[in-house]
C-alpha positions in Angstrom: -23.0 10.7 -17.1 -22.1 14.1 -18.4 -18.8 15.9 -18.8 -17.4 14.9 -15.4 -17.6 11.2 -16.1 -16.0 11.8 -19.6 -13.1 13.7 -18.0 -12.8 11.0 -15.3 -12.6 8.2 -17.9 -9.7 9.9 -19.5 -7.5 11.3 -16.9 -9.1 13.3 -14.2 -6.8 13.0 -11.2 -5.3 15.3 -8.6 -2.0 17.0 -8.6 -0.9 20.5 -7.7 1.0 23.6 -8.8 1.8 26.5 -6.4 0.0 29.8 -7.3 -0.3 32.9 -5.3 0.6 31.1 -2.1 -2.2 28.6 -2.6 -2.7 25.5 -4.7 -4.2 25.1 -8.2 -6.0 22.2 -9.6 -3.8 20.2 -11.9 -3.2 16.7 -13.3 -1.2 13.8 -11.9 1.2 13.5 -14.8 2.9 16.3 -16.6 2.7 14.7 -20.0 0.2 11.8 -19.9 -2.1 11.4 -16.9 -3.0 8.0 -15.6 -6.6 7.1 -16.0 -8.9 7.4 -13.0 -9.4 3.8 -11.8 -12.7 4.6 -10.0 -14.6 5.4 -13.2 -14.8 1.8 -14.5 -17.9 0.6 -12.7 -19.8 3.8 -12.2 -23.6 3.5 -12.2 -26.0 6.2 -13.2 -26.1 8.9 -10.5 -22.7 8.0 -9.0 -19.7 10.3 -9.3 -16.0 10.2 -8.7 -14.3 13.5 -8.3 -10.8 12.0 -8.6 -9.0 8.8 -7.8 -9.7 9.2 -4.1 -13.3 10.2 -3.6 -16.5 8.5 -4.7 -20.0 9.7 -4.0 -23.3 7.8 -4.4 -26.8 8.2 -3.1 -25.9 5.6 -0.5 -22.7 7.1 0.9 -19.1 8.4 0.6 -16.1 6.2 -0.2 -12.6 7.4 0.4 -9.7 5.5 -1.2 -6.7 5.4 1.1 -4.2 3.4 -1.0 -1.2 3.2 1.3 -1.0 -0.1 3.2 -1.7 0.0 6.9 0.7 -2.4 8.7 0.1 -1.0 12.1 1.5 2.5 11.6 -2.0 4.1 11.5 -1.7 5.5 8.0 -5.3 4.6 7.1 -6.4 7.2 9.7 -4.0 9.8 8.5 -4.9 9.5 4.9 -8.6 9.7 5.7 -8.1 12.8 7.8 -6.3 14.6 5.0 -9.3 14.1 2.7 -11.8 14.8 5.4 -10.1 18.1 6.3 -10.9 19.7 2.9 -14.0 17.7 2.1 -15.7 18.9 5.3 -16.7 15.5 6.6 -16.0 13.5 9.7 -13.9 10.4 9.0 -16.5 8.1 10.3 -19.0 9.4 7.8 -17.2 7.6 5.0 -16.3 4.1 4.0 -12.5 3.7 3.8 -11.0 1.4 1.2 -7.4 0.5 0.2 -8.7 0.4 -3.4 -7.4 -1.7 -6.2 -3.8 -1.5 -7.3 -3.4 1.1 -9.9 -0.6 3.3 -11.4 -2.7 6.3 -10.5 -1.6 5.7 -6.9 2.1 5.9 -7.6 4.2 7.2 -4.7 5.6 10.7 -5.5 7.9 10.7 -2.5 9.9 7.6 -3.7 11.9 10.0 -5.9 13.7 11.4 -2.9 14.5 7.9 -1.7 15.6 6.6 -5.0 18.6 8.8 -5.8 22.1 8.6 -4.3 21.9 12.1 -2.7 21.4 13.0 0.9 18.1 14.8 1.7 19.9 18.0 2.5 21.6 18.1 -0.9 19.8 20.7 -2.9 22.4 21.0 -5.6 21.3 21.3 -9.3 22.5 17.7 -10.0 20.6 16.3 -7.0 17.4 18.1 -7.8 17.7 17.1 -11.5 18.2 13.5 -10.6 15.2 13.6 -8.3 13.1 15.0 -11.2 14.3 12.2 -13.4 13.5 9.5 -10.8 10.1 11.1 -10.2 9.4 10.8 -13.9 10.3 7.1 -14.0 8.2 6.4 -10.9 5.3 8.2 -12.5 5.5 6.4 -15.8 5.8 2.9 -14.2 3.1 3.7 -11.7 5.2 2.6 -8.7 2.6 2.2 -5.9 4.1 1.4 -2.6 4.2 2.0 1.1 7.7 2.3 2.7 10.5 4.5 3.7 8.2 6.6 5.9 6.9 8.3 2.7 3.1 7.9 3.1 2.5 11.4 4.4 5.0 13.2 2.2 3.4 11.4 -0.8 -0.2 12.1 0.2 -0.1 15.3 2.3 -1.0 17.6 -0.6 -2.7 15.4 -3.1 -5.3 14.0 -0.7 -6.2 17.5 0.6 -6.7 18.6 -3.0 -8.8 15.6 -3.6 -11.1 16.6 -0.8 -11.2 20.2 -1.9 -12.1 19.5 -5.5 -14.9 17.2 -4.3 -16.2 19.8 -1.9 -16.2 22.7 -4.5 -17.8 20.5 -7.2 -20.6 19.5 -4.8 -21.1 23.2 -3.9 -21.5 24.0 -7.6 -24.1 21.3 -7.9 -26.0 22.7 -4.9 -25.8 26.2 -6.5 -27.4 25.0 -9.7 -30.2 23.3 -7.7 -31.0 26.3 -5.4 -29.8 29.3 -7.4 -27.7 30.4 -4.5 -24.2 31.6 -5.6 -21.4 29.2 -4.7 -19.7 32.0 -2.7 -22.7 32.1 -0.3 -22.6 28.4 0.4 -20.8 26.7 3.2 -20.1 23.0 3.9 -19.9 21.0 7.1 -20.7 17.5 8.4 -21.0 16.1 4.8 -23.6 18.7 3.9 -23.9 21.9 2.0 -25.3 24.8 4.1 -27.5 27.5 2.6 -27.5 31.1 3.9 -30.9 30.4 5.6 -29.5 27.4 7.5 -31.0 24.8 5.3 -28.7 21.8 4.6 -28.4 19.4 1.7 -26.5 16.2 2.3 -23.7 15.4 -0.1 -25.3 12.1 -0.9 -28.4 13.9 -2.1 -26.3 15.9 -4.6 -24.5 12.9 -6.1 -26.6 12.7 -9.3 -26.3 16.4 -10.0 -22.6 16.4 -9.3 -22.1 13.7 -11.9 -23.5 16.0 -14.6 -21.2 19.0 -14.2 -17.6 19.8 -14.8 -15.3 19.5 -11.8 -14.3 22.6 -9.9 -10.9 24.0 -10.9 -10.6 27.2 -8.9 -9.3 25.5 -5.7 -7.3 26.9 -2.8 -6.4 24.7 0.2 -7.4 26.0 3.6 -5.0 27.8 5.9 -3.8 25.7 8.8 -5.6 28.0 11.2 -8.9 26.5 9.8 -7.9 22.9 10.3 -10.2 20.6 12.3 -8.4 17.3 11.8 -4.8 17.8 10.8 -2.6 18.4 13.8 -5.5 17.9 16.2 -6.1 15.1 18.6 -8.2 12.4 16.9 -8.9 8.8 17.5 -7.5 6.4 14.9 -10.0 4.7 12.7 -8.9 1.3 14.0 -8.6 2.0 17.7 -11.9 0.5 18.8 -11.6 -2.5 16.6 -8.1 -3.3 17.7 -8.8 -2.6 21.3 -11.8 -5.0 21.3 -10.2 -7.7 19.1 -12.7 -7.1 16.3 -10.3 -5.7 13.6 -10.2 -8.0 10.6 -6.7 -8.8 9.4 -5.8 -11.1 6.5 -5.4 -14.0 8.8 -9.1 -13.6 9.9 -10.6 -14.0 6.5 -12.7 -17.1 5.8 -14.0 -17.9 2.2 -16.5 -20.5 1.3 -14.9 -23.8 0.5 -11.5 -22.7 1.7 -8.7 -25.1 2.5 -5.7 -24.4 4.7 -2.0 -24.8 4.1 1.4 -24.4 5.7 4.9 -24.6 4.4 8.4 -25.6 5.3 11.4 -24.3 3.4 15.1 -24.8 3.6 16.2 -23.2 6.9 19.3 -22.1 5.1 17.6 -19.4 3.1 18.1 -19.9 -0.6 19.3 -23.4 -0.3 17.6 -26.2 -2.3 15.5 -29.1 -1.1 17.2 -32.3 -2.2 14.5 -34.8 -1.3 11.4 -35.3 0.9 9.4 -38.2 2.3 5.7 -37.7 3.0 4.7 -41.1 4.3 4.4 -39.9 7.9 2.2 -36.9 6.9 -0.1 -38.0 4.1 -2.3 -40.1 6.2 -2.7 -37.7 9.1 -6.2 -36.6 10.1 -7.6 -33.8 7.8 -4.6 -33.8 5.4 -5.7 -33.5 1.8 -2.4 -33.2 -0.1 1.3 -32.7 0.2 2.8 -30.5 -2.6 6.2 -29.2 -3.4 6.9 -25.4 -3.5 10.2 -23.7 -4.4 12.9 -25.0 -2.1 10.3 -26.6 0.2 7.1 -28.5 0.8 3.5 -27.6 1.7 0.7 -29.5 3.4 -2.9 -28.8 2.7 -5.5 -29.7 5.3 -9.0 -28.9 6.6 -7.6 -26.4 9.2 -4.4 -24.6 9.8 -3.3 -26.6 12.9 -3.5 -29.9 11.0 -1.6 -28.4 8.1 1.2 -27.2 10.4 1.4 -30.6 12.1 1.5 -32.4 8.8 4.1 -30.3 7.2 6.4 -30.8 10.2 6.1 -34.5 9.8 7.5 -34.5 6.2 11.1 -35.7 6.3 13.2 -33.3 4.2 16.8 -33.4 3.1 18.1 -29.8 2.7 20.9 -28.6 0.5 23.6 -26.2 1.8 23.2 -22.5 2.1 24.6 -20.3 -0.7 26.5 -18.2 1.8 28.7 -18.9 4.9 26.6 -21.1 7.2 27.9 -19.9 10.5 27.6 -16.4 12.0 31.4 -16.1 12.7 32.1 -16.4 9.0 29.7 -13.6 8.4 31.5 -11.3 10.7 34.8 -12.2 9.0 33.3 -11.2 5.7 32.1 -7.9 7.2 35.5 -7.2 8.6 37.1 -7.9 5.2 34.9 -5.3 3.6 36.5 -2.2 5.1 38.8 -1.6 2.2 38.8 0.9 -0.6 37.9 -1.7 -3.2 34.6 -2.4 -1.5 33.7 1.2 -0.8 30.3 1.9 -2.4 29.7 5.5 -1.5 31.1 8.2 0.8 28.2 10.3 1.7 30.1 13.0 3.7 33.8 14.0 4.1 33.9 16.5 7.0 37.2 17.2 8.6 40.5 15.2 8.4 39.6 11.7 9.6 43.1 10.3 9.0 44.7 13.0 11.1 42.2 12.5 13.9 42.8 8.7 14.0 46.5 9.3 14.1 46.3 11.4 17.3 46.9 10.3 20.8 43.3 10.6 22.1 42.0 7.7 20.0 39.1 5.7 21.2 38.5 2.3 19.6 35.0 0.8 19.9 33.5 -2.2 18.1 29.8 -2.6 17.9 28.1 -5.7 16.5 24.4 -6.0 15.8 22.8 -9.4 15.1 20.4 -10.2 12.3 16.9 -9.1 13.4 13.9 -10.6 11.5 10.8 -8.6 10.7 8.7 -10.7 13.1 5.0 -10.0 12.7 2.4 -10.2 15.5 0.1 -11.5 12.8 1.8 -14.6 11.2 2.5 -14.2 7.5 -0.5 -15.4 5.5 -2.2 -15.2 2.2 -5.3 -16.6 0.5 -5.1 -17.3 -3.2 -7.8 -18.7 -5.5 -7.1 -19.5 -9.2 -10.0 -20.2 -11.5 -10.8 -19.6 -15.2 -7.7 -17.5 -15.8 -8.4 -15.2 -12.8 -6.1 -15.1 -9.8 -7.4 -13.6 -6.6 -5.1 -12.7 -3.7 -6.1 -11.6 -0.2 -3.2 -10.5 2.1 -1.6 -7.3 3.4 1.2 -6.0 1.3 3.2 -2.8 0.8 3.8 -3.2 -3.0 0.4 -4.0 -4.6 1.3 -3.8 -8.2 4.6 -5.6 -7.8 2.6 -8.3 -6.0 0.4 -8.7 -9.1 3.5 -9.1 -11.3 5.1 -11.6 -9.0 1.9 -13.7 -8.8 1.3 -13.4 -12.6 4.8 -14.7 -13.3 4.2 -17.8 -11.1 0.9 -18.7 -12.7 1.8 -17.7 -16.2 -0.8 -15.0 -16.8 -0.9 -11.3 -17.4 -0.7 -9.0 -14.3 -4.1 -7.6 -15.2 -5.5 -11.1 -14.5 -4.4 -10.9 -10.8 -7.0 -9.3 -8.5 -5.5 -8.1 -5.2 -7.5 -7.3 -2.1 -5.2 -5.5 0.3 -5.9 -6.2 4.0 -4.8 -4.7 7.3 -1.5 -6.2 8.4 -0.7 -7.0 12.0 2.8 -5.5 12.1 5.9 -6.7 10.3 7.4 -3.6 8.9 9.5 -4.5 5.9 8.5 -8.2 5.6 5.4 -7.1 3.8 7.7 -5.8 1.1 8.8 -9.4 0.3 7.0 -11.9 -1.9 8.2 -15.4 -0.8 5.1 -16.2 1.2 2.7 -15.0 -1.5 4.5 -16.9 -4.3 4.4 -20.0 -2.1 0.6 -19.6 -1.5 0.2 -19.2 -5.3 2.1 -22.4 -6.0 -0.1 -24.3 -3.5 -3.3 -22.8 -5.1 -2.2 -24.0 -8.5 -2.5 -27.5 -7.1 -6.1 -26.8 -6.0 -7.7 -24.9 -9.0 -11.0 -23.2 -8.1 -10.4 -23.6 -4.4 -9.4 -20.7 -2.1 -6.2 -21.8 -0.3 -5.2 -20.0 2.9 -1.5 -20.4 3.6 -0.2 -19.5 7.1 3.4 -19.6 8.3 
C-alpha cells in the first residue's frame, strides 16, 4: 500500500500547531499518537488520509464520531470536513465510526478542571493541560457538555485539508501539472485546461504517496459551508419519517424484551411471581435483571404487557422516599461544612444581606427526567465471545467497558454500532438500560434481543 498506509498503520492522525497565522500538520498526541482505526481493513487501492476521511474507487466516507441525539452535530461535523475537502456533504457517506481512543474529546479538558472558563491563570491553564493529557492517554471519547464543535472545529478542517492536498499531489504525479496549478471543487481535481479528475479515480494513486504536510486552513472569507445557510443532513429523513433510529432496527431472528425495575431507584427487588405472565401469548421467557425483571416475547407490545403482569415486591429506596424530605435535606446543606466550592467572591455579601433593602426569594425546581421522544432501547447479541450492541450513546468506549463487565469479557470483544438517538440529552450518558439489555441477552445466547423501555 505504500508509505501512506505504513504511516497510517502506526499513527497518522490529525492535530495542529499554530504557525505564521495558519495551521501546520501535526499528530494527535504529543508523545505517543493513537493508531488510526481506519487502516485495519483497507483493501488494495483504498486510502485513509487520517482517522476521519476514507477514499475508495466507490466513494468517500467521512467519520463523524460525535453522537447525534437531535442536536444536529452529524451535519456540523460533516460540514467542517467538507469545507476544506472541497466536497458537498451529500457526496459522502457519513458514519459514526467504531469507538476508538483516536476520537478522544480534546474539549473535555476545559470541563474537567475546577476553574471557571474565564480563569486564565497559570494554575488553571496548567491543570487544563494535565487534564488534557489524561483525557488523551485514556482515549476519552464522548459527546456532552456542548463540546462537539470546540473539540472538532480545527481537527476536522485539518482532516479535510490534508486529504485534499494529498489527492492534489496524486493528480500532479499523474498529469505532470504542478500542485500549485491545480484546483479542487465538487469532489474533483481541476486542471488548468478545465479537465476534471474525480477524487475516487485518484484513490489508488493517493494510497501510494506520502500525505501532504504543508497545510494551511482557508480564510473564513473563502468558506462555503461554515457559517452559511445549509440543510441538515437529517432534515428530509426526519421530516418524512424515514430516519432510522435505534428503535427502528430489525435483525434476523430478533426477539423483544421490556423491563420493570424498582420504582424507588436503587432499591432492591425482594421477590417476584411470574405465573400471570409466563403463559401470555407470545411470551418466551421471564428473566431477572439487576433490581428488576424482564419479559421476552415475539414483539415489544407483548413483552411490555407481560412484564407488567409480573407481581413484584420492591425494597425501600436508599434515600428519603418523599419529596418533602428531599427539600429538608437541601435546606440543611446551606452550611459551611457542606460548602464544596466558592467560584466567585465579588463584593461584601454579608454586608449587603444585613442592609435594610433586603429581598428574600425562595425558588424550588422539581426533578426533571431526561424524557426521550424515542423510548430508550438497545439491541444486544452475544455469541462465540463476541458481544454486539446497537443503540445511541454519548460515551461509546465507556459503553464497551460497561457491557464487557456484565458479560465477563474484554472491552475489545464488544462491538458497538452507534445509532441516531431521538432526543434525551443526558440520558444517553447513562448505562442502566444497556446493562439490562445485556443481562437479558445473556439468557438468549446467539439471539439478538431488542429491549425497549
